[in-house]
N, C-alpha and C positions, 0 to 999 in steps of 0.2 A: 504494500500500500504507500501511497506517496505520502510525503509529509504533509502535504496541504489537506489530509483528512485524519485530525487526530480524534481519538476515542469514541465519543457518541456519533459523532458522522461516520466513524467508519462502520460501526453498528448499524447504522440505518443504510448505508451502501449495500451491506451484504444482505440484510432483512428484505429489502424491496429488490434485490438483484440488478441495482442499478449498475450501469458500465462506468467505468471510471478511465477518463481520459488522462493520458502521460504528459500533457502539457500544461503549463500555466494558466490560470483561468482568465488570465488576461494578456494582452500584448502591448507592452510600454510604449511601443512605436505606433499603434493604432488606438488612441484613445477614444471614447465614444463621442466626444466633442471635435473628432476629426471628421467624422461621419457627414455625408452630403447634407442631411436636412439641419444639423447642428451648425454647419459653418455657414449656411444660410440664412439661418435664423439669427445667427450672431452679427454676420454683415446688415442685414435688413431693420436688425434693431438695436445695434450697437449705437451709443451714445443716447439714446432716447430716455427720458424721463417719465416714468411711470407713476402716480399717484396710490395705486392701490394694487393689490393682488388681483381684485377684479378686472381692473382696467389692461393688466399683463395677459390675465387668462382669455379675454375679450379679443385684445390684440393678437394674440398667436392664433387664436380660433379664425378670425377674419383672414389672416396670413394663410393658415393654412388652406383655408377655403378657397382663396384665390390662385391657388398654385394648379397647374393644369397636370393631368396624368402622367406628360411625358416626362416632368421634374422629378416624381417618384420612380418612374422606370429608369432612368438616368442614374439616379442614385443607387438603387438597388444593383443594377450591371456593374458599377464601378465597386461596389462593397465586394460582391461576389468576386470581382477580378482581384481585389485586395486580400481577400482570405484565402483565396487558392494560391495564391503565390508567396504565401508566408512560409 
């Protein structure tokens, strides 16, 4: 067992017959903020001042609604390429 599965977690992995991956649970060179969606979200919202959580939620919902399907398709294609080349 990997050192990333101490004690109780090891028991759960065995109990549920879960598959254990032999790699780290993250890739330091591929942080979630580097993904397509978050890069564009940071670009479009960078420097904006929002007065409340509701303003932020509404702004993000409007932004997501304005995006074309091709935006998401392109991001998924790039993510697949990035993860298969790791």
